[in-house]
MMTF fields as JSON, N, C-alpha, C and O atoms, coordinates in Angstrom:
{
  "mmtfVersion": "1.0.0",
  "mmtfProducer": "UNKNOWN",
  "numBonds": 403,
  "numAtoms": 404,
  "numGroups": 101,
  "numChains": 1,
  "numModels": 1,
  "chainsPerModel": [1],
  "groupsPerChain": [101],
  "chainIdList": ["A"],
  "bondAtomList": [4, 2, 8, 6, 12, 10, 16, 14, 20, 18, 24, 22, 28, 26, 32, 30, 36, 34, 40, 38, 44, 42, 48, 46, 52, 50, 56, 54, 60, 58, 64, 62, 68, 66, 72, 70, 76, 74, 80, 78, 84, 82, 88, 86, 92, 90, 96, 94, 100, 98, 104, 102, 108, 106, 112, 110, 116, 114, 120, 118, 124, 122, 128, 126, 132, 130, 136, 134, 140, 138, 144, 142, 148, 146, 152, 150, 156, 154, 160, 158, 164, 162, 168, 166, 172, 170, 176, 174, 180, 178, 184, 182, 188, 186, 192, 190, 196, 194, 200, 198, 204, 202, 208, 206, 212, 210, 216, 214, 220, 218, 224, 222, 228, 226, 232, 230, 236, 234, 240, 238, 244, 242, 248, 246, 252, 250, 256, 254, 260, 258, 264, 262, 268, 266, 272, 270, 276, 274, 280, 278, 284, 282, 288, 286, 292, 290, 296, 294, 300, 298, 304, 302, 308, 306, 312, 310, 316, 314, 320, 318, 324, 322, 328, 326, 332, 330, 336, 334, 340, 338, 344, 342, 348, 346, 352, 350, 356, 354, 360, 358, 364, 362, 368, 366, 372, 370, 376, 374, 380, 378, 384, 382, 388, 386, 392, 390, 396, 394, 400, 398],
  "bondOrderList": [1, 1, 1, 1, 1, 1, 1, 1, 1, 1, 1, 1, 1, 1, 1, 1, 1, 1, 1, 1, 1, 1, 1, 1, 1, 1, 1, 1, 1, 1, 1, 1, 1, 1, 1, 1, 1, 1, 1, 1, 1, 1, 1, 1, 1, 1, 1, 1, 1, 1, 1, 1, 1, 1, 1, 1, 1, 1, 1, 1, 1, 1, 1, 1, 1, 1, 1, 1, 1, 1, 1, 1, 1, 1, 1, 1, 1, 1, 1, 1, 1, 1, 1, 1, 1, 1, 1, 1, 1, 1, 1, 1, 1, 1, 1, 1, 1, 1, 1, 1],
  "groupList": [{"groupName": "MET", "atomNameList": ["N", "CA", "C", "O"], "elementList": ["N", "C", "C", "O"], "formalChargeList": [0, 0, 0, 0], "bondAtomList": [1, 0, 2, 1, 3, 2], "bondOrderList": [1, 1, 2], "singleLetterCode": "M", "chemCompType": "L-PEPTIDE LINKING"}, {"groupName": "LYS", "atomNameList": ["N", "CA", "C", "O"], "elementList": ["N", "C", "C", "O"], "formalChargeList": [0, 0, 0, 0], "bondAtomList": [1, 0, 2, 1, 3, 2], "bondOrderList": [1, 1, 2], "singleLetterCode": "K", "chemCompType": "L-PEPTIDE LINKING"}, {"groupName": "GLU", "atomNameList": ["N", "CA", "C", "O"], "elementList": ["N", "C", "C", "O"], "formalChargeList": [0, 0, 0, 0], "bondAtomList": [1, 0, 2, 1, 3, 2], "bondOrderList": [1, 1, 2], "singleLetterCode": "E", "chemCompType": "L-PEPTIDE LINKING"}, {"groupName": "ARG", "atomNameList": ["N", "CA", "C", "O"], "elementList": ["N", "C", "C", "O"], "formalChargeList": [0, 0, 0, 0], "bondAtomList": [1, 0, 2, 1, 3, 2], "bondOrderList": [1, 1, 2], "singleLetterCode": "R", "chemCompType": "L-PEPTIDE LINKING"}, {"groupName": "GLN", "atomNameList": ["N", "CA", "C", "O"], "elementList": ["N", "C", "C", "O"], "formalChargeList": [0, 0, 0, 0], "bondAtomList": [1, 0, 2, 1, 3, 2], "bondOrderList": [1, 1, 2], "singleLetterCode": "Q", "chemCompType": "L-PEPTIDE LINKING"}, {"groupName": "LEU", "atomNameList": ["N", "CA", "C", "O"], "elementList": ["N", "C", "C", "O"], "formalChargeList": [0, 0, 0, 0], "bondAtomList": [1, 0, 2, 1, 3, 2], "bondOrderList": [1, 1, 2], "singleLetterCode": "L", "chemCompType": "L-PEPTIDE LINKING"}, {"groupName": "THR", "atomNameList": ["N", "CA", "C", "O"], "elementList": ["N", "C", "C", "O"], "formalChargeList": [0, 0, 0, 0], "bondAtomList": [1, 0, 2, 1, 3, 2], "bondOrderList": [1, 1, 2], "singleLetterCode": "T", "chemCompType": "L-PEPTIDE LINKING"}, {"groupName": "ILE", "atomNameList": ["N", "CA", "C", "O"], "elementList": ["N", "C", "C", "O"], "formalChargeList": [0, 0, 0, 0], "bondAtomList": [1, 0, 2, 1, 3, 2], "bondOrderList": [1, 1, 2], "singleLetterCode": "I", "chemCompType": "L-PEPTIDE LINKING"}, {"groupName": "VAL", "atomNameList": ["N", "CA", "C", "O"], "elementList": ["N", "C", "C", "O"], "formalChargeList": [0, 0, 0, 0], "bondAtomList": [1, 0, 2, 1, 3, 2], "bondOrderList": [1, 1, 2], "singleLetterCode": "V", "chemCompType": "L-PEPTIDE LINKING"}, {"groupName": "PRO", "atomNameList": ["N", "CA", "C", "O"], "elementList": ["N", "C", "C", "O"], "formalChargeList": [0, 0, 0, 0], "bondAtomList": [1, 0, 2, 1, 3, 2], "bondOrderList": [1, 1, 2], "singleLetterCode": "P", "chemCompType": "L-PEPTIDE LINKING"}, {"groupName": "ASP", "atomNameList": ["N", "CA", "C", "O"], "elementList": ["N", "C", "C", "O"], "formalChargeList": [0, 0, 0, 0], "bondAtomList": [1, 0, 2, 1, 3, 2], "bondOrderList": [1, 1, 2], "singleLetterCode": "D", "chemCompType": "L-PEPTIDE LINKING"}, {"groupName": "TRP", "atomNameList": ["N", "CA", "C", "O"], "elementList": ["N", "C", "C", "O"], "formalChargeList": [0, 0, 0, 0], "bondAtomList": [1, 0, 2, 1, 3, 2], "bondOrderList": [1, 1, 2], "singleLetterCode": "W", "chemCompType": "L-PEPTIDE LINKING"}, {"groupName": "HIS", "atomNameList": ["N", "CA", "C", "O"], "elementList": ["N", "C", "C", "O"], "formalChargeList": [0, 0, 0, 0], "bondAtomList": [1, 0, 2, 1, 3, 2], "bondOrderList": [1, 1, 2], "singleLetterCode": "H", "chemCompType": "L-PEPTIDE LINKING"}, {"groupName": "GLY", "atomNameList": ["N", "CA", "C", "O"], "elementList": ["N", "C", "C", "O"], "formalChargeList": [0, 0, 0, 0], "bondAtomList": [1, 0, 2, 1, 3, 2], "bondOrderList": [1, 1, 2], "singleLetterCode": "G", "chemCompType": "PEPTIDE LINKING"}, {"groupName": "ASN", "atomNameList": ["N", "CA", "C", "O"], "elementList": ["N", "C", "C", "O"], "formalChargeList": [0, 0, 0, 0], "bondAtomList": [1, 0, 2, 1, 3, 2], "bondOrderList": [1, 1, 2], "singleLetterCode": "N", "chemCompType": "L-PEPTIDE LINKING"}, {"groupName": "SER", "atomNameList": ["N", "CA", "C", "O"], "elementList": ["N", "C", "C", "O"], "formalChargeList": [0, 0, 0, 0], "bondAtomList": [1, 0, 2, 1, 3, 2], "bondOrderList": [1, 1, 2], "singleLetterCode": "S", "chemCompType": "L-PEPTIDE LINKING"}, {"groupName": "TYR", "atomNameList": ["N", "CA", "C", "O"], "elementList": ["N", "C", "C", "O"], "formalChargeList": [0, 0, 0, 0], "bondAtomList": [1, 0, 2, 1, 3, 2], "bondOrderList": [1, 1, 2], "singleLetterCode": "Y", "chemCompType": "L-PEPTIDE LINKING"}, {"groupName": "PHE", "atomNameList": ["N", "CA", "C", "O"], "elementList": ["N", "C", "C", "O"], "formalChargeList": [0, 0, 0, 0], "bondAtomList": [1, 0, 2, 1, 3, 2], "bondOrderList": [1, 1, 2], "singleLetterCode": "F", "chemCompType": "L-PEPTIDE LINKING"}, {"groupName": "ALA", "atomNameList": ["N", "CA", "C", "O"], "elementList": ["N", "C", "C", "O"], "formalChargeList": [0, 0, 0, 0], "bondAtomList": [1, 0, 2, 1, 3, 2], "bondOrderList": [1, 1, 2], "singleLetterCode": "A", "chemCompType": "L-PEPTIDE LINKING"}],
  "groupTypeList": [0, 1, 1, 2, 3, 4, 5, 5, 6, 7, 8, 0, 6, 9, 10, 7, 2, 10, 6, 7, 8, 10, 11, 5, 5, 2, 12, 9, 10, 7, 2, 13, 8, 14, 15, 16, 15, 7, 1, 15, 16, 14, 1, 14, 12, 15, 14, 16, 6, 9, 5, 2, 1, 8, 6, 13, 11, 1, 3, 1, 6, 6, 5, 3, 7, 7, 5, 9, 15, 2, 8, 7, 6, 2, 8, 7, 6, 4, 0, 1, 6, 1, 17, 18, 14, 15, 13, 7, 16, 16, 3, 7, 18, 15, 17, 5, 10, 2, 13, 5, 5],
  "groupIdList": [1, 2, 3, 4, 5, 6, 7, 8, 9, 10, 11, 12, 13, 14, 15, 16, 17, 18, 19, 20, 21, 22, 23, 24, 25, 26, 27, 28, 29, 30, 31, 32, 33, 34, 35, 36, 37, 38, 39, 40, 41, 42, 43, 44, 45, 46, 47, 48, 49, 50, 51, 52, 53, 54, 55, 56, 57, 58, 59, 60, 61, 62, 63, 64, 65, 66, 67, 68, 69, 70, 71, 72, 73, 74, 75, 76, 77, 78, 79, 80, 81, 82, 83, 84, 85, 86, 87, 88, 89, 90, 91, 92, 93, 94, 95, 96, 97, 98, 99, 100, 101],
  "secStructList": [7, 7, 7, 7, 3, 3, 3, 3, 3, 3, 3, 3, 7, 4, 4, 4, 2, 2, 2, 2, 2, 2, 2, 2, 2, 6, 1, 6, 6, 7, 7, 7, 7, 3, 3, 3, 3, 3, 3, 3, 7, 7, 1, 7, 7, 6, 6, 7, 7, 2, 2, 2, 2, 2, 2, 6, 7, 3, 3, 3, 3, 3, 3, 3, 3, 3, 3, 3, 2, 2, 2, 2, 2, 2, 2, 2, 2, 2, 2, 2, 2, 2, 6, 6, 6, 1, 7, 7, 3, 3, 3, 3, 3, 3, 7, 7, 7, 7, 7, 7, 7],
  "xCoordList": [-15.882, -16.255, -15.028, -13.933, -15.228, -14.145, -13.871, -14.8, -12.603, -12.234, -12.532, -12.345, -12.995, -13.246, -11.918, -10.98, -11.854, -10.645, -10.968, -12.089, -9.959, -10.117, -8.965, -7.939, -9.162, -8.133, -7.433, -8.067, -6.135, -5.305, -4.573, -3.839, -4.775, -4.068, -3.156, -3.596, -1.886, -0.891, -0.284, 0.152, -0.257, 0.32, 1.501, 1.398, 2.649, 3.872, 4.721, 4.42, 5.776, 6.736, 7.583, 7.843, 8.014, 8.763, 10.068, 10.537, 10.653, 11.942, 11.865, 12.889, 10.678, 10.561, 9.859, 9.614, 9.538, 8.824, 9.561, 8.963, 10.828, 11.573, 11.605, 11.471, 11.782, 11.804, 10.467, 10.428, 9.373, 8.043, 7.742, 7.252, 8.03, 7.766, 8.582, 8.043, 9.851, 10.676, 10.09, 10.008, 9.683, 9.114, 7.821, 7.612, 6.958, 5.7, 5.933, 5.254, 6.891, 7.132, 7.786, 7.838, 8.28, 8.789, 7.641, 7.847, 6.436, 5.275, 4.855, 4.721, 4.648, 4.353, 3.041, 2.892, 2.089, 0.796, 0.717, -0.316, 1.787, 1.776, 2.61, 3.82, 1.943, 2.628, 3.087, 4.033, 2.436, 2.794, 2.143, 1.186, 2.685, 2.223, 2.206, 3.132, 1.167, 1.136, 1.518, 1.046, 2.375, 2.898, 2.568, 2.676, 2.163, 1.809, 2.429, 2.397, 2.992, 3.441, 2.247, 1.515, 2.046, 0.897, 1.33, 2.424, 0.457, 0.599, -0.411, -1.591, 0.052, -0.81, -1.046, -0.101, -2.302, -2.688, -3.275, -3.971, -2.981, -3.476, -3.616, -2.803, -4.633, -4.819, -3.725, -3.371, -3.194, -2.162, -0.79, -0.378, -0.081, 1.241, 2.384, 3.513, 2.105, 3.128, 4.332, 5.44, 4.144, 5.277, 5.77, 6.486, 5.396, 5.847, 7.2, 7.509, 7.997, 9.246, 8.87, 7.727, 9.803, 9.479, 8.959, 7.999, 9.58, 9.111, 7.692, 6.86, 7.423, 6.083, 5.049, 3.904, 5.444, 4.522, 4.179, 3.043, 5.15, 4.911, 4.008, 3.053, 4.317, 3.531, 2.183, 1.219, 2.111, 0.865, 0.641, -0.452, 1.65, 1.504, 2.825, 3.903, 2.702, 3.857, 3.863, 2.808, 5.05, 5.166, 4.928, 5.482, 4.107, 3.841, 3.798, 3.728, 3.84, 3.707, 2.541, 2.376, 1.739, 0.619, 0.886, 1.271, 0.68, 0.751, -0.654, -1.398, -1.005, -2.31, -2.107, -1.37, -2.794, -2.675, -4.06, -4.781, -4.43, -5.682, -5.315, -4.548, -5.882, -5.519, -6.729, -7.716, -6.661, -7.689, -7.712, -6.671, -8.901, -9.039, -8.176, -7.656, -8.017, -7.206, -5.725, -5.008, -5.264, -3.873, -3.67, -2.643, -4.644, -4.545, -4.469, -3.659, -5.292, -5.258, -3.88, -3.344, -3.311, -1.974, -0.91, -0.064, -0.957, 0.02, -0.054, 0.979, -1.248, -1.406, -0.939, -0.292, -1.247, -0.788, 0.74, 1.309, 1.403, 2.868, 3.432, 4.435, 2.796, 3.269, 3.168, 4.03, 2.122, 1.948, 3.123, 3.476, 3.718, 4.88, 6.166, 6.963, 6.367, 7.622, 7.832, 8.963, 6.76, 6.874, 6.146, 5.632, 6.103, 5.449, 6.081, 7.297, 5.27, 5.711, 6.379, 7.162, 6.083, 6.68, 5.801, 6.207, 4.602, 3.704, 2.971, 2.373, 3.008, 2.306, 0.803, 0.365, 0.035, -1.427, -1.93, -1.389, -2.953, -3.506, -5.029, -5.657, -5.594, -7.041, -7.366, -6.684, -8.416, -8.89, -10.3, -11.158, -10.53, -11.838, -12.361, -11.593, -13.68, -14.31, -13.96, -13.795, -13.849, -13.457, -14.472, -14.706, -15.071, -16.146, -15.686, -16.218, -14.702, -14.344, -12.965, -12.477, -12.356, -11.103, -11.004, -11.651, -10.193, -10.034, -9.107, -8.791, -8.684, -7.822, -8.631, -9.273, -8.605, -9.382, -8.478, -8.944],
  "yCoordList": [-14.233, -13.289, -13.004, -12.764, -13.035, -12.805, -11.302, -10.504, -10.931, -9.531, -9.061, -9.808, -7.82, -7.256, -7.074, -6.485, -7.597, -7.46, -6.588, -6.58, -5.855, -4.963, -5.183, -5.771, -4.696, -4.779, -3.432, -2.412, -3.433, -2.232, -2.329, -3.287, -1.333, -1.242, -0.034, 1.064, -0.226, 0.844, 0.926, -0.085, 2.129, 2.33, 3.281, 4.344, 2.868, 3.658, 3.503, 2.682, 4.287, 4.109, 2.871, 2.576, 2.145, 0.906, 1.085, 0.14, 2.265, 2.469, 2.405, 2.216, 2.557, 2.468, 1.188, 1.008, 0.307, -0.926, -1.749, -2.123, -2.034, -2.865, -2.252, -2.957, -0.945, -0.251, -0.4, -0.684, -0.211, -0.3, -1.737, -1.967, -2.707, -4.116, -4.538, -5.171, -4.201, -4.533, -3.93, -4.591, -2.667, -1.975, -2.666, -2.888, -3.003, -3.667, -5.025, -5.374, -5.792, -7.133, -7.124, -8.158, -5.976, -5.843, -5.738, -5.934, -5.431, -5.299, -6.691, -7.603, -6.87, -8.207, -8.817, -10.039, -7.997, -8.508, -8.735, -9.182, -8.437, -8.613, -9.837, -9.865, -10.854, -12.101, -12.126, -12.839, -11.363, -11.368, -10.216, -9.605, -9.937, -8.829, -9.329, -10.018, -8.99, -9.275, -8.026, -6.932, -8.189, -7.063, -7.257, -8.36, -6.159, -6.183, -4.989, -3.875, -5.207, -4.098, -3.631, -4.441, -2.312, -1.762, -0.583, -0.042, -0.201, 1.03, 2.01, 1.688, 3.203, 4.213, 5.33, 5.942, 5.586, 6.615, 7.803, 7.643, 9.01, 10.224, 11.289, 11.348, 12.125, 13.196, 14.252, 14.881, 14.445, 15.456, 14.818, 13.969, 15.22, 14.656, 15.591, 15.406, 16.588, 17.585, 17.0, 17.519, 15.943, 15.348, 14.069, 13.281, 13.858, 12.694, 12.978, 14.122, 11.943, 12.057, 12.152, 11.868, 12.541, 12.578, 11.227, 11.195, 10.123, 8.812, 8.536, 8.019, 8.877, 8.672, 9.53, 9.11, 10.72, 11.573, 10.938, 11.042, 10.281, 9.618, 8.393, 8.197, 7.574, 6.355, 6.656, 5.915, 7.743, 8.121, 7.466, 7.565, 6.801, 6.145, 6.094, 6.254, 5.863, 5.705, 4.279, 3.68, 3.746, 2.448, 2.671, 3.589, 1.824, 1.884, 0.463, -0.498, 0.345, -0.931, -0.836, 0.16, -1.883, -1.961, -3.086, -4.189, -2.797, -3.809, -3.996, -3.032, -5.24, -5.533, -6.423, -7.409, -6.034, -6.767, -6.837, -5.839, -8.005, -8.163, -8.207, -9.062, -7.261, -7.116, -6.725, -6.219, -6.955, -6.416, -4.878, -4.243, -4.307, -2.862, -2.033, -0.989, -2.483, -1.7, -1.723, -0.757, -2.803, -2.874, -1.944, -1.272, -1.904, -0.994, 0.448, 1.224, 0.812, 2.177, 2.492, 3.577, 1.561, 1.735, 1.881, 2.774, 1.008, 1.034, 2.355, 2.968, 2.796, 4.042, 5.234, 6.135, 5.256, 6.346, 6.419, 7.506, 5.268, 5.238, 5.631, 6.341, 5.176, 5.504, 6.999, 7.564, 7.642, 9.08, 9.869, 10.932, 9.354, 10.006, 9.574, 10.415, 8.27, 7.736, 8.019, 8.252, 8.003, 8.162, 9.404, 9.413, 10.443, 11.696, 12.235, 12.158, 12.77, 13.384, 12.404, 12.817, 11.116, 10.116, 9.82, 9.077, 10.395, 10.161, 8.838, 8.407, 8.19, 6.924, 7.197, 8.096, 6.398, 6.473, 5.214, 4.13, 5.341, 4.151, 4.176, 5.227, 2.977, 2.813, 1.683, 0.659, 1.878, 0.857, 0.481, 1.346, -0.819, -1.28, -2.384, -3.14, -2.459, -3.55, -4.868, -4.938, -5.897, -7.202, -8.222, -8.33, -8.966, -9.876, -11.241, -11.774, -11.819, -13.188, -13.508, -12.822, -14.54, -15.052, -16.521, -16.977, -17.25, -18.655, -19.34, -18.792, -20.497, -21.298, -22.46, -23.19, -22.634, -23.706, -24.849, -25.849],
  "zCoordList": [19.545, 18.502, 17.634, 18.143, 16.339, 15.391, 15.259, 15.137, 15.286, 15.136, 13.721, 12.761, 13.592, 12.265, 11.551, 12.089, 10.316, 9.505, 8.313, 7.806, 7.877, 6.743, 5.771, 6.115, 4.55, 3.521, 3.429, 3.158, 3.654, 3.514, 2.192, 1.946, 1.338, 0.063, 0.12, 0.463, -0.215, -0.204, -1.6, -2.15, -2.173, -3.504, -3.37, -2.758, -3.967, -3.842, -5.088, -5.954, -5.176, -6.262, -5.953, -4.787, -6.993, -6.765, -5.988, -5.354, -6.026, -5.363, -3.837, -3.181, -3.265, -1.801, -1.341, -0.148, -2.281, -1.936, -0.881, 0.128, -1.089, -0.139, 1.251, 2.251, 1.31, 2.605, 3.318, 4.516, 2.587, 3.186, 3.606, 4.712, 2.732, 3.061, 4.288, 5.196, 4.324, 5.495, 6.763, 7.799, 6.669, 7.829, 8.27, 9.462, 7.316, 7.648, 8.304, 9.27, 7.782, 8.309, 9.694, 10.361, 10.123, 11.493, 12.493, 13.69, 12.018, 12.899, 13.377, 12.561, 14.672, 15.201, 14.7, 14.72, 14.252, 13.805, 12.301, 11.804, 11.567, 10.116, 9.766, 9.99, 9.211, 8.865, 7.421, 7.084, 6.567, 5.152, 4.413, 4.888, 3.24, 2.401, 0.962, 0.533, 0.22, -1.216, -1.973, -1.664, -2.967, -3.738, -5.213, -5.749, -5.863, -7.28, -7.985, -7.462, -9.165, -10.013, -10.813, -11.382, -10.858, -11.575, -12.441, -12.279, -13.356, -14.122, -13.544, -13.413, -13.199, -12.608, -13.613, -14.109, -13.906, -14.869, -14.125, -13.122, -14.635, -14.009, -15.088, -16.011, -14.98, -15.967, -15.865, -16.862, -14.669, -14.447, -14.653, -13.863, -15.705, -16.008, -15.617, -16.071, -14.783, -14.469, -13.734, -13.872, -12.965, -12.244, -12.922, -12.304, -14.176, -14.938, -15.577, -15.91, -15.744, -16.509, -17.995, -18.355, -18.853, -20.295, -20.816, -21.586, -20.407, -20.85, -20.356, -21.101, -19.116, -18.563, -19.289, -19.46, -19.714, -20.475, -21.812, -22.277, -22.433, -23.717, -23.524, -24.274, -22.515, -22.296, -21.648, -21.845, -20.873, -20.212, -18.86, -18.303, -18.325, -17.032, -16.277, -16.849, -14.962, -14.076, -13.534, -13.327, -13.308, -12.639, -11.14, -10.535, -10.574, -9.138, -8.608, -9.373, -7.304, -6.62, -5.653, -4.949, -5.628, -4.694, -3.705, -4.092, -2.434, -1.378, -0.824, -0.646, -0.556, 0.045, 1.261, 1.229, 2.345, 3.603, 4.236, 4.272, 4.731, 5.476, 6.955, 7.397, 7.71, 9.12, 9.958, 9.424, 11.263, 12.144, 12.023, 11.857, 12.109, 11.894, 12.841, 12.446, 14.086, 15.031, 14.65, 14.912, 14.042, 13.587, 12.396, 12.299, 11.493, 10.343, 10.82, 10.313, 11.777, 12.323, 12.885, 12.653, 13.613, 14.201, 13.101, 13.166, 12.104, 11.011, 10.251, 9.981, 9.906, 9.146, 9.976, 9.442, 11.244, 12.116, 12.122, 12.022, 12.238, 12.238, 10.876, 10.803, 9.799, 8.455, 8.173, 7.5, 8.684, 8.468, 9.053, 8.543, 10.108, 10.708, 10.013, 9.597, 9.888, 9.367, 7.888, 7.46, 7.099, 5.651, 5.142, 4.023, 5.962, 5.559, 4.279, 4.102, 3.404, 2.133, 1.175, 0.32, 1.305, 0.418, -0.795, -1.688, -0.831, -1.95, -1.878, -2.863, -0.732, -0.565, -0.458, 0.26, -1.19, -1.147, -0.454, -0.675, 0.376, 1.014, 0.954, 0.832, 1.044, 1.058, 2.021, 2.047, 2.814, 3.741, 3.306, 3.134, 3.13, 2.674, 3.581, 4.175, 3.675, 4.413, 3.745, 2.527, 4.545, 4.044, 4.543, 5.747, 3.628, 4.0, 4.466, 5.44, 3.783, 4.118, 3.547, 2.648, 4.072, 3.561, 3.937, 4.88, 3.196, 3.52, 2.545, 1.488, 2.883, 2.045, 1.489, 2.244, 0.175, -0.455, -0.838, -1.383]
}
């Protein structure tokens, strides 16, 4: 029986990307991470820098990893302790299929 796998998406500021990626790659069940630079838009600009207020967005980094659901639970539990109050956002989604063509 195939283990249920899910998609973990993590959004953070670019300044902590290397720290998070290094930490994730130390996990024995994580073989790789995909990283994307994104623009993050929000109606509330109170924590934006002056430049971000002018442009209307913040630079962020998104990491995506496909993992067994129990590994994602373990990773998120550890991150909640290790990276508390870091402003990291995460999302876990069902994953239907994957493969190499």
